[in-house]
One Martini backbone bead per residue (centre of mass of N, CA, C, O) as a GRO file, in nm:
protein
  100
    1MET     BB    1  -0.215  10.872  -8.199
    2HIS     BB    2   0.095  10.827  -8.007
    3ILE     BB    3   0.444  10.795  -8.100
    4THR     BB    4   0.727  10.658  -7.921
    5PHE     BB    5   1.078  10.653  -7.971
    6VAL     BB    6   1.333  10.468  -7.795
    7LYS     BB    7   1.668  10.546  -7.759
    8LYS     BB    8   2.016  10.442  -7.718
    9ILE     BB    9   2.291  10.573  -7.538
   10LEU     BB   10   2.594  10.506  -7.478
   11GLU     BB   11   2.873  10.565  -7.288
   12ASN     BB   12   3.036  10.629  -7.575
   13GLY     BB   13   2.794  10.791  -7.760
   14GLU     BB   14   2.653  10.559  -7.898
   15LEU     BB   15   2.436  10.397  -8.074
   16CYS     BB   16   2.278  10.130  -8.049
   17HIS     BB   17   2.257   9.860  -8.249
   18LYS     BB   18   1.945   9.805  -8.227
   19CYS     BB   19   1.862  10.097  -8.294
   20ARG     BB   20   1.981  10.104  -8.581
   21GLU     BB   21   1.822   9.863  -8.684
   22VAL     BB   22   1.532   9.972  -8.633
   23SER     BB   23   1.559  10.232  -8.795
   24LYS     BB   24   1.588  10.082  -9.067
   25ARG     BB   25   1.318   9.934  -9.060
   26LEU     BB   26   1.138  10.178  -9.049
   27GLN     BB   27   1.226  10.286  -9.319
   28ALA     BB   28   1.178  10.031  -9.503
   29GLU     BB   29   0.855  10.008  -9.384
   30GLY     BB   30   0.725  10.305  -9.353
   31LEU     BB   31   0.725  10.403  -9.025
   32VAL     BB   32   0.874  10.675  -8.960
   33ASP     BB   33   0.611  10.862  -9.017
   34LYS     BB   34   0.460  10.748  -8.737
   35ILE     BB   35   0.650  10.905  -8.573
   36ASP     BB   36   0.627  11.165  -8.324
   37HIS     BB   37   0.868  11.064  -8.120
   38ILE     BB   38   1.205  11.106  -8.000
   39ALA     BB   39   1.380  10.940  -7.749
   40ILE     BB   40   1.656  10.958  -7.515
   41ALA     BB   41   1.869  10.705  -7.369
   42ASP     BB   42   2.119  10.827  -7.166
   43MET     BB   43   2.372  10.661  -6.996
   44ARG     BB   44   2.499  10.953  -6.898
   45ASP     BB   45   2.181  11.030  -6.820
   46ALA     BB   46   1.947  10.969  -6.578
   47ASP     BB   47   1.754  11.234  -6.685
   48SER     BB   48   1.670  11.136  -6.939
   49GLU     BB   49   1.395  11.082  -7.110
   50GLY     BB   50   1.427  10.776  -7.170
   51VAL     BB   51   1.490  10.687  -6.881
   52ARG     BB   52   1.225  10.786  -6.757
   53LEU     BB   53   1.038  10.612  -6.936
   54ALA     BB   54   1.148  10.341  -6.850
   55GLN     BB   55   1.080  10.366  -6.557
   56GLN     BB   56   0.770  10.431  -6.584
   57HIS     BB   57   0.735  10.138  -6.764
   58GLY     BB   58   0.947   9.902  -6.689
   59ILE     BB   59   1.205   9.931  -6.877
   60GLU     BB   60   1.529   9.754  -6.965
   61ARG     BB   61   1.512   9.808  -7.286
   62ALA     BB   62   1.656   9.896  -7.599
   63PRO     BB   63   1.429   9.953  -7.790
   64PHE     BB   64   1.115  10.149  -7.772
   65PHE     BB   65   0.749  10.168  -7.760
   66LEU     BB   66   0.496  10.426  -7.742
   67VAL     BB   67   0.134  10.389  -7.738
   68GLU     BB   68  -0.104  10.642  -7.758
   69ASP     BB   69  -0.424  10.686  -7.706
   70VAL     BB   70  -0.709  10.889  -7.691
   71ALA     BB   71  -0.747  10.791  -7.374
   72GLY     BB   72  -0.426  10.748  -7.266
   73ASP     BB   73  -0.330  10.484  -7.336
   74VAL     BB   74  -0.040  10.261  -7.292
   75ALA     BB   75   0.162  10.097  -7.511
   76VAL     BB   76   0.424   9.849  -7.495
   77PHE     BB   77   0.726   9.802  -7.709
   78ASP     BB   78   1.028   9.584  -7.695
   79VAL     BB   79   0.945   9.464  -7.982
   80TYR     BB   80   0.943   9.523  -8.307
   81PHE     BB   81   0.743   9.304  -8.420
   82LYS     BB   82   0.509   9.383  -8.233
   83PHE     BB   83   0.480   9.671  -8.341
   84GLN     BB   84   0.435   9.599  -8.634
   85LYS     BB   85   0.181   9.423  -8.587
   86PHE     BB   86   0.016   9.644  -8.469
   87MET     BB   87   0.030   9.836  -8.711
   88ALA     BB   88  -0.110   9.632  -8.903
   89SER     BB   89  -0.380   9.616  -8.732
   90GLN     BB   90  -0.424   9.943  -8.794
   91GLY     BB   91  -0.334  10.001  -9.103
   92LEU     BB   92  -0.005  10.118  -9.090
   93ALA     BB   93   0.097   9.834  -9.206
   94LYS     BB   94   0.252   9.582  -9.338
   95PRO     BB   95   0.255   9.268  -9.331
   96LEU     BB   96   0.452   9.026  -9.250
   97ARG     BB   97   0.624   8.776  -9.390
   98SER     BB   98   0.665   8.461  -9.384
   99SER     BB   99   0.943   8.222  -9.392
  100LEU     BB  100   0.764   7.947  -9.444
   0.00000   0.00000   0.00000
């Protein structure tokens, strides 16, 4: 499995708020070590790697994750909690506890 984390840099050069938040969650939940590649969607550069990946996979918001399996199939997660749930289902993360 190969995991790409795509972060967005805004027109002002700063990392988007949600990307910073998700990066902190990855660190806190011990998932940052599972990320194989970080791509940047730079809103100042339409040809940046992250922008190209977003277009290729039909994604309109960042951050997002691309998870490629050994067969070459790619799963796209544009919601962190869905990515985290997938990782837990693979035995690569602890399941999140419900707040209920």
